[in-house]
C-alpha positions in Angstrom: 0.0 0.0 0.0 2.8 2.4 -0.9 0.3 5.0 -2.3 -1.7 5.2 1.0 0.2 8.4 2.2 -0.6 10.1 -1.1 -4.3 9.3 -0.7 -4.4 10.5 2.9 -3.1 13.9 1.8 -6.1 14.3 -0.5 -8.8 13.3 1.9 -11.7 15.7 1.7 -13.7 14.5 4.7 -11.2 14.9 7.6 -11.8 18.7 8.1 -15.5 18.0 8.1 -15.4 15.3 10.7 -12.9 17.1 12.9 -15.4 19.9 13.4 -18.5 17.8 14.0 -20.8 19.3 16.5 -21.4 17.6 19.8 -24.6 19.6 20.5 -27.8 19.1 18.6 -29.2 22.4 17.2 -32.7 21.4 18.3 -31.5 21.4 22.0 -30.5 25.1 21.7 -34.0 26.1 20.6 -36.4 23.9 22.5 -36.3 22.2 25.9 -36.9 18.6 24.8 -37.9 15.8 27.1 -35.6 12.8 27.3 -38.2 10.8 25.3 -38.2 13.4 22.6 -34.4 13.6 22.5 -34.3 9.8 22.1 -36.6 10.1 19.1 -34.4 12.9 17.6 -31.3 10.7 18.1 -32.4 7.7 16.0 -28.9 6.2 16.2 -28.4 6.9 19.9 -25.2 8.6 20.8 -23.9 7.9 17.3 -26.4 10.2 15.7 -25.0 13.2 13.8 -26.6 16.7 14.2 -25.4 17.7 10.8 -28.1 18.0 8.1 -28.0 18.9 4.4 -26.5 17.2 1.3 -23.7 15.5 3.3 -26.0 14.2 6.0 -25.2 10.5 5.2 -21.4 10.9 5.0 -20.5 11.7 8.6 -18.9 9.6 11.3 -20.7 8.5 14.5 -20.8 11.5 16.7 -19.3 9.6 19.6 -16.4 8.3 17.6 -13.2 9.6 19.3 -10.8 11.7 17.2 -8.2 9.0 17.6 -10.4 6.7 15.4 -11.5 9.3 12.8 -8.4 8.8 10.7 -9.4 5.1 10.3 -12.8 6.3 9.2 -11.2 8.7 6.7 -8.9 6.0 5.2 -11.9 3.7 4.8 -13.8 6.5 3.1 -10.9 7.0 0.6 -11.1 3.4 -0.5 -14.9 3.6 -0.7 -14.9 6.9 -2.6 -11.9 6.9 -4.9 -12.0 5.0 -8.2 -10.3 1.7 -8.7 -8.2 1.3 -11.9 -7.1 -1.4 -14.3 -4.0 -3.4 -13.5 -1.0 -3.0 -13.7 -0.9 0.6 -12.4 1.3 2.7 -10.2 -1.6 3.1 -7.9 -1.2 -0.5 -6.7 -3.4 -0.1 -3.6 -6.4 0.4 -5.9 -5.7 -1.6 -9.1 -7.2 -4.8 -10.4 -10.6 -3.4 -11.6 -12.6 -5.7 -13.8 -12.3 -6.9 -16.4 -16.1 -7.1 -16.0 -17.7 -4.7 -13.5 -20.7 -2.5 -12.7 -18.8 0.5 -11.5 -15.2 1.5 -10.6 -16.0 2.9 -7.2 -18.4 2.2 -4.3 -19.6 5.8 -4.1 -20.8 5.6 -7.7 -23.7 3.4 -6.6 -24.1 4.6 -3.0 -24.1 8.2 -4.0 -23.0 10.4 -1.1 -23.4 7.2 0.9 -27.1 7.3 0.1 -29.7 5.6 -2.1 -29.3 4.6 -5.7 -32.0 5.0 -8.4 -33.1 3.2 -11.5 -32.1 4.5 -14.9 -34.3 7.3 -16.2 -34.9 8.4 -19.7 -31.7 9.7 -21.3 -29.4 7.7 -18.9 -26.7 5.9 -20.8 -26.2 3.4 -18.0 -27.7 2.1 -14.8 -24.7 2.7 -12.4 -26.7 2.7 -9.2 -28.9 -0.3 -10.2 -27.7 -3.8 -10.7 -29.5 -7.0 -11.7 -29.2 -10.3 -9.8 -29.3 -13.5 -11.8 -30.0 -17.1 -10.9 -31.6 -20.3 -12.1 -33.8 -22.8 -10.2 -32.1 -25.5 -8.2 -33.3 -28.7 -9.8 -30.6 -31.3 -9.3 -29.4 -32.8 -6.0 -26.0 -31.2 -6.5 -27.6 -27.8 -7.1 -29.8 -28.1 -4.0 -26.7 -28.9 -1.8 -24.9 -25.9 -3.3 -27.7 -23.7 -2.0 -26.4 -24.1 1.6 -23.3 -22.0 0.8 -24.4 -19.9 -2.2 -28.1 -19.3 -1.6 -28.7 -19.2 -5.3 -27.6 -21.1 -8.4 -25.9 -18.7 -10.9 -26.6 -18.5 -14.6 -24.0 -20.9 -16.2 -22.5 -18.1 -18.3 -23.4 -14.8 -16.6 -23.1 -15.8 -13.0 -25.2 -14.3 -10.2 -25.0 -10.7 -11.3 -25.0 -8.9 -14.7 -21.9 -6.8 -15.3 -22.8 -4.0 -17.7 -19.3 -2.4 -17.9 -16.0 -3.8 -19.0 -12.3 -2.8 -19.5 -11.5 -1.5 -23.0 -10.1 -4.9 -24.0 -13.3 -6.7 -23.0 -17.0 -6.5 -23.7 -19.7 -5.9 -21.0 -22.0 -8.8 -20.4 -25.1 -6.9 -21.5 -27.3 -3.9 -20.9 -30.2 -3.3 -18.6 -33.5 -2.2 -20.3 -36.3 -1.0 -18.1 -39.8 0.1 -19.0 -42.9 0.7 -16.9 -46.6 -0.2 -16.9 -49.1 2.0 -15.1 -51.1 0.7 -12.2 -53.7 3.1 -10.8 -54.7 2.9 -7.2 -57.8 4.8 -5.8 -58.2 6.1 -2.3 -61.6 5.9 -0.5 -62.1 9.7 -1.1 -61.6 9.2 -4.9 -58.0 10.4 -5.3 -56.1 8.3 -7.8 -52.3 7.6 -7.6 -50.7 5.8 -10.6 -48.0 3.4 -9.6 -45.4 2.2 -12.1 -44.6 -1.4 -12.4 -41.1 -2.1 -13.8 -40.6 -4.5 -16.8 -37.0 -5.6 -16.8 -35.1 -7.1 -19.8 -31.5 -7.7 -20.6 -30.2 -6.7 -24.1 -27.0 -6.8 -26.1 -25.6 -10.1 -24.5 -22.0 -10.5 -25.5 -21.2 -14.0 -24.2 -24.0 -16.1 -25.5 -27.6 -16.7 -24.4 -28.8 -16.7 -20.8 -30.4 -19.8 -19.4 -34.0 -20.1 -20.5 -35.2 -20.3 -16.9 -33.0 -17.5 -15.6 -34.6 -15.3 -12.8 -33.9 -11.6 -12.8 -34.0 -9.2 -9.9 -33.3 -5.5 -10.2 -31.7 -3.9 -7.1 -30.8 -0.2 -6.3 -28.0 0.6 -3.8 -29.4 1.1 -0.3 -28.3 3.9 2.1 -25.1 3.2 4.1 -26.1 4.9 7.4 -26.4 3.1 10.7 -25.2 -0.3 9.3 -22.8 -0.9 12.2 -25.6 -0.5 14.7 -27.8 -3.0 12.8 -24.8 -5.4 12.7 -24.7 -5.4 16.5 -28.3 -5.9 17.4 -28.2 -9.2 19.4 -29.4 -12.3 17.6 -31.7 -13.0 20.5 -33.4 -9.7 20.0 -34.1 -10.5 16.4 -35.4 -13.9 17.4 -37.7 -12.3 20.0 -39.3 -10.2 17.1 -40.1 -13.5 15.3 -41.7 -14.9 18.5 -43.7 -11.7 19.2 -45.1 -11.5 15.7 -46.1 -15.2 15.8 -47.7 -14.8 19.2 -49.7 -11.7 18.1 -51.3 -13.7 15.3 -52.1 -10.6 13.3 -51.0 -11.8 9.9 -47.4 -10.6 10.3 -44.9 -13.4 10.6 -41.3 -12.5 9.9 -38.4 -14.9 9.8 -34.7 -14.7 9.9 -32.7 -15.6 6.8 -30.0 -18.3 7.3 -27.0 -17.6 5.1 -23.4 -18.8 4.7 -20.6 -17.0 6.6 -17.5 -17.4 4.5 -15.1 -16.5 7.4 -16.8 -18.6 10.0 -17.5 -21.4 7.5 -21.0 -22.0 8.8 -24.6 -21.0 8.5 -25.6 -17.9 10.5 -28.4 -15.3 10.4 -28.5 -12.8 7.5 -28.8 -9.1 8.1 -27.7 -7.2 5.0 -29.0 -6.8 1.5 -32.5 -6.6 0.2 -33.2 -10.2 1.1 -30.8 -10.3 4.1 -28.5 -12.5 2.1 -25.3 -11.4 3.8 -24.3 -12.0 7.5 -21.8 -9.2 8.2 -20.6 -5.9 6.8 -17.2 -7.5 6.1 -18.7 -10.1 3.8 -21.2 -7.6 2.3 -18.3 -5.3 1.4 -16.1 -8.1 0.1 -18.9 -9.4 -2.0 -19.6 -6.0 -3.5 -15.9 -5.5 -4.3 -16.0 -8.8 -6.1 -19.4 -8.6 -7.9 -19.6 -4.9 -8.6 -15.9 -4.0 -9.2 -14.4 -7.4 -10.2 -11.9 -7.3 -7.3 -10.7 -10.4 -5.4 -10.0 -10.7 -1.7 -9.3 -13.3 1.0 -13.1 -13.9 1.2 -13.8 -14.1 -2.6 -10.6 -15.2 -4.3 -12.1 -15.9 -7.8 -12.7 -13.3 -10.4 -16.3 -12.7 -11.3 -16.1 -14.4 -14.7 -17.7 -17.8 -15.3 -15.9 -20.8 -16.9 -17.4 -19.7 -20.2 -15.7 -16.3 -20.0 -12.0 -16.6 -20.6 -11.4 -12.8 -20.4 -10.5 -13.0 -16.7 -7.6 -15.3 -17.5 -6.5 -13.4 -20.5 -6.1 -9.9 -19.0 -3.7 -8.8 -16.2 -5.0 -8.6 -12.6 -3.9 -6.9 -9.4 -2.7 -10.0 -7.7 -4.3 -12.8 -5.7 -6.0 -10.5 -3.2 -6.6 -7.2 -5.1 -8.4 -5.9 -2.0 -6.0 -6.5 0.8 -7.0 -7.4 4.4 -6.0 -3.9 5.5 -8.2 -2.3 3.0 -11.2 -4.5 3.9 -10.7 -3.6 7.6 -10.6 0.1 6.8 -13.8 -0.1 4.6 -15.5 -2.2 7.3 -14.7 0.4 9.9 -16.0 3.2 7.7 -19.2 1.4 6.8 -19.9 0.5 10.4 -19.5 4.1 11.6 -21.5 6.1 9.1 -23.9 8.1 11.3 -27.6 8.3 11.2 -28.7 12.0 10.9 -31.0 13.5 13.5 -34.8 13.4 13.1 -36.4 16.7 12.4 -39.7 18.5 13.2 -40.7 15.9 15.8 -42.9 18.3 17.8 -44.9 19.6 14.8 -48.6 18.6 15.3 -48.8 17.1 11.8 -45.8 14.9 12.4 -47.0 13.8 15.8 -50.4 12.9 14.3 -48.6 10.9 11.5 -46.6 9.0 14.1 -49.7 7.9 15.9 -51.3 6.8 12.6 -48.1 4.9 11.7 -48.6 2.9 15.0 -52.4 2.6 14.7 -52.3 1.1 11.2 -49.8 -1.5 12.2 -46.6 -0.4 10.6 -44.5 -0.8 13.8 -45.0 -4.5 13.7 -42.2 -4.7 11.2 -40.6 -1.2 11.4 -39.4 -1.6 14.9 -38.0 1.1 17.3 -36.4 1.1 20.8 -33.8 -1.5 20.1 -30.6 -1.9 22.1 -27.3 -2.9 20.5 -24.9 -5.4 22.2 -21.8 -4.6 24.2 -19.1 -4.8 21.6 -15.6 -4.3 23.2 -13.8 -3.5 19.9 -16.5 -1.1 18.7 -17.3 1.0 21.8 -19.0 3.8 19.8 -21.6 1.2 18.6 -22.0 -0.6 22.0 -25.2 -0.5 24.1 -26.9 2.1 22.0 -30.7 2.5 22.1 -31.7 3.0 18.5 -34.8 3.6 16.3 -34.0 2.0 13.0 -37.6 1.3 12.0 -36.7 -2.3 11.0 -36.9 -5.8 12.5 -34.3 -7.1 9.9 -36.7 -10.0 9.3 -38.0 -11.4 6.0 -41.7 -10.8 5.2 -44.0 -11.8 2.4 -44.8 -8.6 0.6 -47.2 -10.0 -1.9 -47.2 -10.6 -5.6 -46.9 -7.0 -6.5 -43.4 -6.6 -5.1 -42.3 -10.2 -5.9 -39.1 -10.8 -7.9 -39.8 -14.5 -7.9 -36.2 -15.2 -7.1 -35.3 -17.1 -3.9 -32.1 -16.3 -1.9 -31.2 -18.7 0.9 -34.4 -19.0 2.9 -36.1 -16.0 1.3 -38.6 -17.0 -1.3 -39.6 -14.9 -4.3 -42.1 -12.8 -2.4 -40.1 -12.1 0.7 -38.0 -9.1 1.5 -36.1 -7.9 4.5 -37.8 -4.9 6.3 -35.7 -1.9 5.2 -34.6 0.6 7.8 -36.5 3.9 7.5 -34.1 6.1 9.5 -32.9 9.0 7.3 -35.8 8.5 4.9 -36.7 12.2 4.8 -33.1 13.2 3.8 -33.2 11.2 0.5 -34.1 14.1 -1.8 -31.5 16.6 -0.4 -28.8 14.0 -0.3 -29.5 12.1 -3.5 -31.7 14.4 -5.5 -34.6 12.0 -5.9 -37.2 10.1 -4.0 -37.0 6.6 -5.5 -37.8 3.9 -3.0 -38.2 0.1 -2.7 -35.7 -2.5 -3.8 -35.8 -1.5 -7.5 -36.6 2.2 -7.1 -40.1 1.9 -8.7 -41.8 4.1 -6.0 -41.3 7.8 -6.9 -42.7 9.0 -3.6 -43.1 7.8 0.0 -46.8 7.2 -0.6 -46.2 5.1 -3.7 -43.9 2.9 -1.6 -46.6 2.5 1.0 -49.1 1.5 -1.7 -46.9 -1.2 -3.1 -47.1 -3.1 0.3 -49.0 -6.4 0.1 -48.8 -9.8 1.6 -48.3 -9.5 5.3 -48.6 -5.7 5.0 -51.8 -5.8 3.0 -54.0 -4.9 6.0 -52.0 -1.8 6.8 -51.9 -0.8 3.2 -55.7 -1.1 3.0 -56.1 1.1 6.1 -54.1 3.8 4.4 -56.4 3.7 1.4 -59.3 4.5 3.8 -57.6 7.5 5.3 -58.8 11.0 4.5 -56.3 13.3 2.7 -55.3 15.2 5.9 -54.3 11.9 7.6 -52.4 10.7 4.5 -50.5 14.0 4.5 -49.7 13.6 8.3 -48.4 10.0 7.7 -46.1 11.3 4.9 -45.0 14.2 7.1 -44.0 11.7 9.9 -42.1 9.5 7.5 -40.2 12.5 6.1 -39.3 13.5 9.6 -37.2 10.4 10.0 
């Protein structure tokens, strides 16, 4: 890593994090109760008071200055582009030859939410497409224990729509939409858009006839270290509580393969909770998205039918070193959740009560305490309000991708955290939500809920306009 010193000199974030405020602006204006302050600080003591366009890119507020250099180094590897090997920048070479992007921040823009390609876009950088085929043979079914899916024989488990100049991309994503109108009880009509996904310009032969496709946008990066350290027993208690309530909500934990531990553990990360840890999530993204190898994923992301990985130079056996993985893990664990806003506005308070009354809190959980983690003191024993249970839920046919992943079936998705939701437009310049970005507003996202959430969604349809506006105001306060 002989170019590390050079990168440290160019870090842009260090001056920002060094001056992070320790006092929340709201506390200066209003005398909040402890209960209200707990709501403002969704991430507990890690919550950042900073708002605005960089609200998702700041370190945990309780992270000591002695550790903020580690955060900044991790940010440099997350933000800066990786390049083709061989290169003088040997700490960041080995890109491709097949890839989706050359840097993590290109998908997680400002550490925030990706979006689907819109009209005029020449690529779909912050959206990718997962691929798999049904497990039919005994060998394939045994393989599911470790892989969770069976990859397409040629194109693997993810379409790479970019390539080095000497190679050809695997194909291109084509996305169109069909209109689906929904009518509220008072007569207002909202038109949802249903995505129609196809892959064009395949360069390495046909895909399997029974291939399953699933479009995914990049989720926000905030608060992930806190989610990682919610005790497993707490998550199991959510499963038990939902079953005991017998209200039609019955979440389950995904069971996935931990590469480092070499065993099956619970899944927490990804749209279907297909990854167990941030370390593995990051290493898998380096491999699948950027074509980079590491100690966790030592094979290039080419299939046996694609010789290009053997023909072009690479950056060595482990292009992403253990040191780099550790820095990126630390960075992704300590990205702070921004403070909630407007919590005492009457409309927001009304919306919060409606959120509870219509049953949304069954899955979007609050008041969760993280474990005691000796080597991550900033994340330890924090009481947080992530608005997720990290469980898989059947969301109905409307949201189904019909593609299983470990224990998640084709209609099941992990409850996404809602903290930071109201910052999406100012950070990322859009309000595209759900796993494929089909929802253009918060209300559209609500109306796509089905399956276990059908009853809550139907209650929303009955709400008068003023109540609907209050519900949206509450969600945008998060």
